[in-house]
mmCIF file of the N, C-alpha and C atoms, coordinates in Angstrom:
data_MODEL
# 
_entry.id   MODEL 
# 
loop_
_atom_site.group_PDB 
_atom_site.id 
_atom_site.type_symbol 
_atom_site.label_atom_id 
_atom_site.label_alt_id 
_atom_site.label_comp_id 
_atom_site.label_asym_id 
_atom_site.label_entity_id 
_atom_site.label_seq_id 
_atom_site.pdbx_PDB_ins_code 
_atom_site.Cartn_x 
_atom_site.Cartn_y 
_atom_site.Cartn_z 
_atom_site.occupancy 
_atom_site.B_iso_or_equiv 
_atom_site.pdbx_formal_charge 
_atom_site.auth_seq_id 
_atom_site.auth_comp_id 
_atom_site.auth_asym_id 
_atom_site.auth_atom_id 
_atom_site.pdbx_PDB_model_num 
ATOM 1   N N  . UNK A 1 1  ? -15.561 -9.955 21.466 1.00 0.00 ? 1  UNK A N  1 
ATOM 2   C CA . UNK A 1 1  ? -14.168 -8.852 22.386 1.00 0.00 ? 1  UNK A CA 1 
ATOM 3   C C  . UNK A 1 1  ? -13.933 -7.901 22.066 1.00 0.00 ? 1  UNK A C  1 
ATOM 4   N N  . UNK A 1 2  ? -13.937 -6.975 22.406 1.00 0.00 ? 2  UNK A N  1 
ATOM 5   C CA . UNK A 1 2  ? -13.332 -5.452 21.837 1.00 0.00 ? 2  UNK A CA 1 
ATOM 6   C C  . UNK A 1 2  ? -11.551 -6.020 22.011 1.00 0.00 ? 2  UNK A C  1 
ATOM 7   N N  . UNK A 1 3  ? -11.203 -5.368 20.544 1.00 0.00 ? 3  UNK A N  1 
ATOM 8   C CA . UNK A 1 3  ? -9.576  -4.873 20.443 1.00 0.00 ? 3  UNK A CA 1 
ATOM 9   C C  . UNK A 1 3  ? -9.327  -3.907 20.549 1.00 0.00 ? 3  UNK A C  1 
ATOM 10  N N  . UNK A 1 4  ? -8.245  -3.020 21.429 1.00 0.00 ? 4  UNK A N  1 
ATOM 11  C CA . UNK A 1 4  ? -7.884  -1.760 20.956 1.00 0.00 ? 4  UNK A CA 1 
ATOM 12  C C  . UNK A 1 4  ? -6.641  -1.597 20.906 1.00 0.00 ? 4  UNK A C  1 
ATOM 13  N N  . UNK A 1 5  ? -6.056  -1.169 19.854 1.00 0.00 ? 5  UNK A N  1 
ATOM 14  C CA . UNK A 1 5  ? -4.937  -1.147 19.096 1.00 0.00 ? 5  UNK A CA 1 
ATOM 15  C C  . UNK A 1 5  ? -4.308  0.372  19.181 1.00 0.00 ? 5  UNK A C  1 
ATOM 16  N N  . UNK A 1 6  ? -3.213  0.767  20.056 1.00 0.00 ? 6  UNK A N  1 
ATOM 17  C CA . UNK A 1 6  ? -2.242  1.637  20.120 1.00 0.00 ? 6  UNK A CA 1 
ATOM 18  C C  . UNK A 1 6  ? -1.355  1.780  19.558 1.00 0.00 ? 6  UNK A C  1 
ATOM 19  N N  . UNK A 1 7  ? -1.074  2.672  18.335 1.00 0.00 ? 7  UNK A N  1 
ATOM 20  C CA . UNK A 1 7  ? 0.123   2.947  17.550 1.00 0.00 ? 7  UNK A CA 1 
ATOM 21  C C  . UNK A 1 7  ? 1.265   4.018  18.345 1.00 0.00 ? 7  UNK A C  1 
ATOM 22  N N  . UNK A 1 8  ? 2.277   3.936  18.863 1.00 0.00 ? 8  UNK A N  1 
ATOM 23  C CA . UNK A 1 8  ? 2.665   5.107  19.314 1.00 0.00 ? 8  UNK A CA 1 
ATOM 24  C C  . UNK A 1 8  ? 4.271   5.265  19.509 1.00 0.00 ? 8  UNK A C  1 
ATOM 25  N N  . UNK A 1 9  ? 5.021   6.202  19.311 1.00 0.00 ? 9  UNK A N  1 
ATOM 26  C CA . UNK A 1 9  ? 6.447   5.997  19.307 1.00 0.00 ? 9  UNK A CA 1 
ATOM 27  C C  . UNK A 1 9  ? 6.949   5.501  20.602 1.00 0.00 ? 9  UNK A C  1 
ATOM 28  N N  . UNK A 1 10 ? 7.859   4.795  20.101 1.00 0.00 ? 10 UNK A N  1 
ATOM 29  C CA . UNK A 1 10 ? 8.628   3.949  21.448 1.00 0.00 ? 10 UNK A CA 1 
ATOM 30  C C  . UNK A 1 10 ? 9.503   4.712  22.047 1.00 0.00 ? 10 UNK A C  1 
ATOM 31  N N  . UNK A 1 11 ? 9.127   4.718  23.060 1.00 0.00 ? 11 UNK A N  1 
ATOM 32  C CA . UNK A 1 11 ? 9.710   4.992  24.053 1.00 0.00 ? 11 UNK A CA 1 
ATOM 33  C C  . UNK A 1 11 ? 9.091   5.210  25.750 1.00 0.00 ? 11 UNK A C  1 
ATOM 34  N N  . UNK A 1 12 ? 8.385   4.654  25.999 1.00 0.00 ? 12 UNK A N  1 
ATOM 35  C CA . UNK A 1 12 ? 7.123   4.601  26.999 1.00 0.00 ? 12 UNK A CA 1 
ATOM 36  C C  . UNK A 1 12 ? 7.514   3.267  28.136 1.00 0.00 ? 12 UNK A C  1 
ATOM 37  N N  . UNK A 1 13 ? 7.761   3.945  29.162 1.00 0.00 ? 13 UNK A N  1 
ATOM 38  C CA . UNK A 1 13 ? 8.340   2.968  30.079 1.00 0.00 ? 13 UNK A CA 1 
ATOM 39  C C  . UNK A 1 13 ? 7.133   1.875  30.023 1.00 0.00 ? 13 UNK A C  1 
ATOM 40  N N  . UNK A 1 14 ? 7.297   0.971  30.494 1.00 0.00 ? 14 UNK A N  1 
ATOM 41  C CA . UNK A 1 14 ? 6.263   -0.530 31.134 1.00 0.00 ? 14 UNK A CA 1 
ATOM 42  C C  . UNK A 1 14 ? 5.363   -0.099 31.707 1.00 0.00 ? 14 UNK A C  1 
ATOM 43  N N  . UNK A 1 15 ? 5.637   0.792  32.870 1.00 0.00 ? 15 UNK A N  1 
ATOM 44  C CA . UNK A 1 15 ? 4.732   1.470  33.936 1.00 0.00 ? 15 UNK A CA 1 
ATOM 45  C C  . UNK A 1 15 ? 3.755   2.279  33.173 1.00 0.00 ? 15 UNK A C  1 
ATOM 46  N N  . UNK A 1 16 ? 4.482   3.214  32.415 1.00 0.00 ? 16 UNK A N  1 
ATOM 47  C CA . UNK A 1 16 ? 3.189   3.825  31.561 1.00 0.00 ? 16 UNK A CA 1 
ATOM 48  C C  . UNK A 1 16 ? 2.604   2.731  30.397 1.00 0.00 ? 16 UNK A C  1 
ATOM 49  N N  . UNK A 1 17 ? 3.318   2.086  29.710 1.00 0.00 ? 17 UNK A N  1 
ATOM 50  C CA . UNK A 1 17 ? 2.128   1.077  28.997 1.00 0.00 ? 17 UNK A CA 1 
ATOM 51  C C  . UNK A 1 17 ? 1.435   0.601  29.763 1.00 0.00 ? 17 UNK A C  1 
ATOM 52  N N  . UNK A 1 18 ? 1.452   -0.421 30.604 1.00 0.00 ? 18 UNK A N  1 
ATOM 53  C CA . UNK A 1 18 ? 0.395   -0.935 31.982 1.00 0.00 ? 18 UNK A CA 1 
ATOM 54  C C  . UNK A 1 18 ? -0.373  0.586  31.947 1.00 0.00 ? 18 UNK A C  1 
ATOM 55  N N  . UNK A 1 19 ? -0.161  1.771  32.188 1.00 0.00 ? 19 UNK A N  1 
ATOM 56  C CA . UNK A 1 19 ? -1.361  2.899  32.759 1.00 0.00 ? 19 UNK A CA 1 
ATOM 57  C C  . UNK A 1 19 ? -1.691  2.369  31.805 1.00 0.00 ? 19 UNK A C  1 
ATOM 58  N N  . UNK A 1 20 ? -1.457  2.768  30.361 1.00 0.00 ? 20 UNK A N  1 
ATOM 59  C CA . UNK A 1 20 ? -2.615  3.283  29.445 1.00 0.00 ? 20 UNK A CA 1 
ATOM 60  C C  . UNK A 1 20 ? -3.547  2.063  29.151 1.00 0.00 ? 20 UNK A C  1 
ATOM 61  N N  . UNK A 1 21 ? -3.033  0.998  29.232 1.00 0.00 ? 21 UNK A N  1 
ATOM 62  C CA . UNK A 1 21 ? -4.162  -0.438 29.131 1.00 0.00 ? 21 UNK A CA 1 
ATOM 63  C C  . UNK A 1 21 ? -4.677  -0.322 30.053 1.00 0.00 ? 21 UNK A C  1 
ATOM 64  N N  . UNK A 1 22 ? -4.851  -0.229 31.257 1.00 0.00 ? 22 UNK A N  1 
ATOM 65  C CA . UNK A 1 22 ? -5.808  0.132  32.661 1.00 0.00 ? 22 UNK A CA 1 
ATOM 66  C C  . UNK A 1 22 ? -6.776  1.381  32.137 1.00 0.00 ? 22 UNK A C  1 
ATOM 67  N N  . UNK A 1 23 ? -6.294  2.425  31.812 1.00 0.00 ? 23 UNK A N  1 
ATOM 68  C CA . UNK A 1 23 ? -7.146  3.620  31.362 1.00 0.00 ? 23 UNK A CA 1 
ATOM 69  C C  . UNK A 1 23 ? -8.260  3.406  30.076 1.00 0.00 ? 23 UNK A C  1 
ATOM 70  N N  . UNK A 1 24 ? -7.352  2.933  29.454 1.00 0.00 ? 24 UNK A N  1 
ATOM 71  C CA . UNK A 1 24 ? -8.101  2.208  27.752 1.00 0.00 ? 24 UNK A CA 1 
ATOM 72  C C  . UNK A 1 24 ? -9.215  0.998  28.405 1.00 0.00 ? 24 UNK A C  1 
ATOM 73  N N  . UNK A 1 25 ? -9.032  0.326  29.244 1.00 0.00 ? 25 UNK A N  1 
ATOM 74  C CA . UNK A 1 25 ? -9.851  -0.590 29.454 1.00 0.00 ? 25 UNK A CA 1 
ATOM 75  C C  . UNK A 1 25 ? -11.222 -0.051 30.229 1.00 0.00 ? 25 UNK A C  1 
ATOM 76  N N  . UNK A 1 26 ? -10.502 0.920  31.533 1.00 0.00 ? 26 UNK A N  1 
ATOM 77  C CA . UNK A 1 26 ? -11.307 0.850  32.021 1.00 0.00 ? 26 UNK A CA 1 
ATOM 78  C C  . UNK A 1 26 ? -12.659 2.225  31.322 1.00 0.00 ? 26 UNK A C  1 
ATOM 79  N N  . UNK A 1 27 ? -12.015 2.887  30.597 1.00 0.00 ? 27 UNK A N  1 
ATOM 80  C CA . UNK A 1 27 ? -12.915 3.643  29.667 1.00 0.00 ? 27 UNK A CA 1 
ATOM 81  C C  . UNK A 1 27 ? -14.015 3.321  28.934 1.00 0.00 ? 27 UNK A C  1 
ATOM 82  N N  . UNK A 1 28 ? -13.339 2.049  28.073 1.00 0.00 ? 28 UNK A N  1 
ATOM 83  C CA . UNK A 1 28 ? -14.093 1.499  27.189 1.00 0.00 ? 28 UNK A CA 1 
ATOM 84  C C  . UNK A 1 28 ? -15.028 0.676  28.115 1.00 0.00 ? 28 UNK A C  1 
ATOM 85  N N  . UNK A 1 29 ? -15.176 0.086  29.364 1.00 0.00 ? 29 UNK A N  1 
ATOM 86  C CA . UNK A 1 29 ? -15.835 -0.487 29.987 1.00 0.00 ? 29 UNK A CA 1 
ATOM 87  C C  . UNK A 1 29 ? -17.197 0.287  30.522 1.00 0.00 ? 29 UNK A C  1 
ATOM 88  N N  . UNK A 1 30 ? -16.302 1.861  31.281 1.00 0.00 ? 30 UNK A N  1 
ATOM 89  C CA . UNK A 1 30 ? -17.110 2.861  31.416 1.00 0.00 ? 30 UNK A CA 1 
ATOM 90  C C  . UNK A 1 30 ? -18.285 3.027  30.173 1.00 0.00 ? 30 UNK A C  1 
ATOM 91  N N  . UNK A 1 31 ? -18.242 3.373  28.863 1.00 0.00 ? 31 UNK A N  1 
ATOM 92  C CA . UNK A 1 31 ? -18.694 3.742  28.171 1.00 0.00 ? 31 UNK A CA 1 
ATOM 93  C C  . UNK A 1 31 ? -19.800 2.626  27.117 1.00 0.00 ? 31 UNK A C  1 
ATOM 94  N N  . UNK A 1 32 ? -19.492 1.363  27.457 1.00 0.00 ? 32 UNK A N  1 
ATOM 95  C CA . UNK A 1 32 ? -20.064 0.417  26.839 1.00 0.00 ? 32 UNK A CA 1 
ATOM 96  C C  . UNK A 1 32 ? -20.910 -1.103 27.437 1.00 0.00 ? 32 UNK A C  1 
ATOM 97  N N  . UNK A 1 33 ? -20.032 -0.164 29.016 1.00 0.00 ? 33 UNK A N  1 
ATOM 98  C CA . UNK A 1 33 ? -21.088 -1.472 30.028 1.00 0.00 ? 33 UNK A CA 1 
ATOM 99  C C  . UNK A 1 33 ? -20.370 -3.151 29.482 1.00 0.00 ? 33 UNK A C  1 
ATOM 100 N N  . UNK A 1 34 ? -19.211 -3.035 28.910 1.00 0.00 ? 34 UNK A N  1 
ATOM 101 C CA . UNK A 1 34 ? -18.441 -4.236 28.548 1.00 0.00 ? 34 UNK A CA 1 
ATOM 102 C C  . UNK A 1 34 ? -17.681 -5.058 29.612 1.00 0.00 ? 34 UNK A C  1 
ATOM 103 N N  . UNK A 1 35 ? -17.417 -5.833 30.185 1.00 0.00 ? 35 UNK A N  1 
ATOM 104 C CA . UNK A 1 35 ? -16.944 -6.178 31.421 1.00 0.00 ? 35 UNK A CA 1 
ATOM 105 C C  . UNK A 1 35 ? -15.241 -5.951 30.714 1.00 0.00 ? 35 UNK A C  1 
ATOM 106 N N  . UNK A 1 36 ? -14.448 -5.510 31.858 1.00 0.00 ? 36 UNK A N  1 
ATOM 107 C CA . UNK A 1 36 ? -13.235 -5.715 31.025 1.00 0.00 ? 36 UNK A CA 1 
ATOM 108 C C  . UNK A 1 36 ? -12.479 -6.522 30.863 1.00 0.00 ? 36 UNK A C  1 
ATOM 109 N N  . UNK A 1 37 ? -12.721 -7.887 31.419 1.00 0.00 ? 37 UNK A N  1 
ATOM 110 C CA . UNK A 1 37 ? -12.051 -8.883 31.167 1.00 0.00 ? 37 UNK A CA 1 
ATOM 111 C C  . UNK A 1 37 ? -11.974 -9.593 29.689 1.00 0.00 ? 37 UNK A C  1 
ATOM 112 N N  . UNK A 1 38 ? -12.633 -9.180 29.151 1.00 0.00 ? 38 UNK A N  1 
ATOM 113 C CA . UNK A 1 38 ? -13.324 -9.508 27.119 1.00 0.00 ? 38 UNK A CA 1 
ATOM 114 C C  . UNK A 1 38 ? -12.597 -8.544 26.621 1.00 0.00 ? 38 UNK A C  1 
ATOM 115 N N  . UNK A 1 39 ? -12.323 -7.073 27.352 1.00 0.00 ? 39 UNK A N  1 
ATOM 116 C CA . UNK A 1 39 ? -11.365 -6.017 26.558 1.00 0.00 ? 39 UNK A CA 1 
ATOM 117 C C  . UNK A 1 39 ? -9.966  -6.129 26.157 1.00 0.00 ? 39 UNK A C  1 
ATOM 118 N N  . UNK A 1 40 ? -9.485  -6.535 25.159 1.00 0.00 ? 40 UNK A N  1 
ATOM 119 C CA . UNK A 1 40 ? -8.022  -6.660 25.208 1.00 0.00 ? 40 UNK A CA 1 
ATOM 120 C C  . UNK A 1 40 ? -7.188  -5.135 24.230 1.00 0.00 ? 40 UNK A C  1 
ATOM 121 N N  . UNK A 1 41 ? -6.258  -5.194 24.867 1.00 0.00 ? 41 UNK A N  1 
ATOM 122 C CA . UNK A 1 41 ? -5.459  -3.540 24.212 1.00 0.00 ? 41 UNK A CA 1 
ATOM 123 C C  . UNK A 1 41 ? -4.214  -4.166 23.485 1.00 0.00 ? 41 UNK A C  1 
ATOM 124 N N  . UNK A 1 42 ? -3.472  -3.977 22.581 1.00 0.00 ? 42 UNK A N  1 
ATOM 125 C CA . UNK A 1 42 ? -2.006  -4.105 22.000 1.00 0.00 ? 42 UNK A CA 1 
ATOM 126 C C  . UNK A 1 42 ? -1.848  -2.781 21.555 1.00 0.00 ? 42 UNK A C  1 
ATOM 127 N N  . UNK A 1 43 ? -0.491  -2.459 22.917 1.00 0.00 ? 43 UNK A N  1 
ATOM 128 C CA . UNK A 1 43 ? 0.204   -1.435 22.199 1.00 0.00 ? 43 UNK A CA 1 
ATOM 129 C C  . UNK A 1 43 ? 1.784   -1.194 21.626 1.00 0.00 ? 43 UNK A C  1 
ATOM 130 N N  . UNK A 1 44 ? 1.684   -0.951 20.282 1.00 0.00 ? 44 UNK A N  1 
ATOM 131 C CA . UNK A 1 44 ? 2.468   -1.460 19.400 1.00 0.00 ? 44 UNK A CA 1 
ATOM 132 C C  . UNK A 1 44 ? 3.287   -0.012 19.423 1.00 0.00 ? 44 UNK A C  1 
ATOM 133 N N  . UNK A 1 45 ? 4.755   -0.215 19.419 1.00 0.00 ? 45 UNK A N  1 
ATOM 134 C CA . UNK A 1 45 ? 5.730   0.928  19.373 1.00 0.00 ? 45 UNK A CA 1 
ATOM 135 C C  . UNK A 1 45 ? 6.643   0.730  17.972 1.00 0.00 ? 45 UNK A C  1 
ATOM 136 N N  . UNK A 1 46 ? 6.397   1.839  17.479 1.00 0.00 ? 46 UNK A N  1 
ATOM 137 C CA . UNK A 1 46 ? 6.770   2.778  16.203 1.00 0.00 ? 46 UNK A CA 1 
ATOM 138 C C  . UNK A 1 46 ? 8.221   3.231  16.143 1.00 0.00 ? 46 UNK A C  1 
ATOM 139 N N  . UNK A 1 47 ? 9.557   2.748  16.044 1.00 0.00 ? 47 UNK A N  1 
ATOM 140 C CA . UNK A 1 47 ? 10.854  3.449  16.150 1.00 0.00 ? 47 UNK A CA 1 
ATOM 141 C C  . UNK A 1 47 ? 10.611  4.835  15.380 1.00 0.00 ? 47 UNK A C  1 
ATOM 142 N N  . UNK A 1 48 ? 11.495  5.874  15.763 1.00 0.00 ? 48 UNK A N  1 
ATOM 143 C CA . UNK A 1 48 ? 10.822  7.549  15.388 1.00 0.00 ? 48 UNK A CA 1 
ATOM 144 C C  . UNK A 1 48 ? 11.589  7.253  13.980 1.00 0.00 ? 48 UNK A C  1 
ATOM 145 N N  . UNK A 1 49 ? 12.288  6.735  13.437 1.00 0.00 ? 49 UNK A N  1 
ATOM 146 C CA . UNK A 1 49 ? 12.813  6.400  12.261 1.00 0.00 ? 49 UNK A CA 1 
ATOM 147 C C  . UNK A 1 49 ? 11.838  6.214  11.026 1.00 0.00 ? 49 UNK A C  1 
ATOM 148 N N  . UNK A 1 50 ? 10.546  4.812  11.912 1.00 0.00 ? 50 UNK A N  1 
ATOM 149 C CA . UNK A 1 50 ? 9.874   4.440  11.057 1.00 0.00 ? 50 UNK A CA 1 
ATOM 150 C C  . UNK A 1 50 ? 8.247   5.089  11.048 1.00 0.00 ? 50 UNK A C  1 
ATOM 151 N N  . UNK A 1 51 ? 8.258   6.416  11.738 1.00 0.00 ? 51 UNK A N  1 
ATOM 152 C CA . UNK A 1 51 ? 6.939   7.126  11.448 1.00 0.00 ? 51 UNK A CA 1 
ATOM 153 C C  . UNK A 1 51 ? 7.309   8.399  11.122 1.00 0.00 ? 51 UNK A C  1 
ATOM 154 N N  . UNK A 1 52 ? 6.272   8.953  10.221 1.00 0.00 ? 52 UNK A N  1 
ATOM 155 C CA . UNK A 1 52 ? 6.988   10.210 9.708  1.00 0.00 ? 52 UNK A CA 1 
ATOM 156 C C  . UNK A 1 52 ? 5.423   11.302 9.408  1.00 0.00 ? 52 UNK A C  1 
ATOM 157 N N  . UNK A 1 53 ? 5.639   12.440 9.803  1.00 0.00 ? 53 UNK A N  1 
ATOM 158 C CA . UNK A 1 53 ? 4.864   13.323 9.555  1.00 0.00 ? 53 UNK A CA 1 
ATOM 159 C C  . UNK A 1 53 ? 5.365   14.678 8.634  1.00 0.00 ? 53 UNK A C  1 
ATOM 160 N N  . UNK A 1 54 ? 4.387   14.828 8.065  1.00 0.00 ? 54 UNK A N  1 
ATOM 161 C CA . UNK A 1 54 ? 4.539   15.885 6.728  1.00 0.00 ? 54 UNK A CA 1 
ATOM 162 C C  . UNK A 1 54 ? 6.114   15.392 5.754  1.00 0.00 ? 54 UNK A C  1 
ATOM 163 N N  . UNK A 1 55 ? 6.258   14.096 5.583  1.00 0.00 ? 55 UNK A N  1 
ATOM 164 C CA . UNK A 1 55 ? 7.193   13.861 4.984  1.00 0.00 ? 55 UNK A CA 1 
ATOM 165 C C  . UNK A 1 55 ? 8.261   13.806 5.585  1.00 0.00 ? 55 UNK A C  1 
ATOM 166 N N  . UNK A 1 56 ? 8.352   13.940 6.872  1.00 0.00 ? 56 UNK A N  1 
ATOM 167 C CA . UNK A 1 56 ? 9.771   13.423 7.546  1.00 0.00 ? 56 UNK A CA 1 
ATOM 168 C C  . UNK A 1 56 ? 9.718   13.193 8.639  1.00 0.00 ? 56 UNK A C  1 
ATOM 169 N N  . UNK A 1 57 ? 10.667  11.919 8.823  1.00 0.00 ? 57 UNK A N  1 
ATOM 170 C CA . UNK A 1 57 ? 10.734  10.965 10.232 1.00 0.00 ? 57 UNK A CA 1 
ATOM 171 C C  . UNK A 1 57 ? 10.603  11.350 11.034 1.00 0.00 ? 57 UNK A C  1 
ATOM 172 N N  . UNK A 1 58 ? 10.112  11.079 12.135 1.00 0.00 ? 58 UNK A N  1 
ATOM 173 C CA . UNK A 1 58 ? 11.202  11.763 14.042 1.00 0.00 ? 58 UNK A CA 1 
ATOM 174 C C  . UNK A 1 58 ? 12.047  12.040 13.798 1.00 0.00 ? 58 UNK A C  1 
ATOM 175 N N  . UNK A 1 59 ? 12.866  10.583 13.346 1.00 0.00 ? 59 UNK A N  1 
ATOM 176 C CA . UNK A 1 59 ? 14.235  11.025 13.249 1.00 0.00 ? 59 UNK A CA 1 
ATOM 177 C C  . UNK A 1 59 ? 14.740  12.211 13.363 1.00 0.00 ? 59 UNK A C  1 
ATOM 178 N N  . UNK A 1 60 ? 14.250  12.330 11.651 1.00 0.00 ? 60 UNK A N  1 
ATOM 179 C CA . UNK A 1 60 ? 15.049  13.928 10.884 1.00 0.00 ? 60 UNK A CA 1 
ATOM 180 C C  . UNK A 1 60 ? 14.498  15.013 11.875 1.00 0.00 ? 60 UNK A C  1 
ATOM 181 N N  . UNK A 1 61 ? 13.345  14.792 12.026 1.00 0.00 ? 61 UNK A N  1 
ATOM 182 C CA . UNK A 1 61 ? 13.069  16.059 12.981 1.00 0.00 ? 61 UNK A CA 1 
ATOM 183 C C  . UNK A 1 61 ? 13.581  16.160 13.909 1.00 0.00 ? 61 UNK A C  1 
ATOM 184 N N  . UNK A 1 62 ? 14.057  15.425 14.890 1.00 0.00 ? 62 UNK A N  1 
ATOM 185 C CA . UNK A 1 62 ? 14.722  15.468 16.115 1.00 0.00 ? 62 UNK A CA 1 
ATOM 186 C C  . UNK A 1 62 ? 16.078  15.743 15.513 1.00 0.00 ? 62 UNK A C  1 
ATOM 187 N N  . UNK A 1 63 ? 16.828  15.735 14.793 1.00 0.00 ? 63 UNK A N  1 
ATOM 188 C CA . UNK A 1 63 ? 18.179  16.057 14.236 1.00 0.00 ? 63 UNK A CA 1 
ATOM 189 C C  . UNK A 1 63 ? 17.965  17.420 13.817 1.00 0.00 ? 63 UNK A C  1 
ATOM 190 N N  . UNK A 1 64 ? 17.043  18.125 13.137 1.00 0.00 ? 64 UNK A N  1 
ATOM 191 C CA . UNK A 1 64 ? 16.599  19.009 12.932 1.00 0.00 ? 64 UNK A CA 1 
ATOM 192 C C  . UNK A 1 64 ? 16.333  20.282 13.981 1.00 0.00 ? 64 UNK A C  1 
ATOM 193 N N  . UNK A 1 65 ? 15.880  19.600 15.218 1.00 0.00 ? 65 UNK A N  1 
ATOM 194 C CA . UNK A 1 65 ? 15.651  20.451 16.188 1.00 0.00 ? 65 UNK A CA 1 
ATOM 195 C C  . UNK A 1 65 ? 16.969  20.536 16.730 1.00 0.00 ? 65 UNK A C  1 
ATOM 196 N N  . UNK A 1 66 ? 18.061  19.701 16.678 1.00 0.00 ? 66 UNK A N  1 
ATOM 197 C CA . UNK A 1 66 ? 18.976  19.675 17.396 1.00 0.00 ? 66 UNK A CA 1 
ATOM 198 C C  . UNK A 1 66 ? 20.725  20.600 16.750 1.00 0.00 ? 66 UNK A C  1 
ATOM 199 N N  . UNK A 1 67 ? 19.445  20.989 15.893 1.00 0.00 ? 67 UNK A N  1 
ATOM 200 C CA . UNK A 1 67 ? 21.081  21.873 15.033 1.00 0.00 ? 67 UNK A CA 1 
ATOM 201 C C  . UNK A 1 67 ? 21.117  22.019 13.824 1.00 0.00 ? 67 UNK A C  1 
# 
């Protein structure tokens, strides 16, 4: 059973997350021929203060951008 794990910054709506799961499932099934019923998708949301790029969290980057 394929397992797709998505990590993203928190903030997407329930509808957006459902669409992500649908699209990833369809793409994987199309590319591999695996039945969609056997494809699992997990979406993990990471708070902006827990994810960093270039040594700065996204929360810090947001504060800098605001002023």
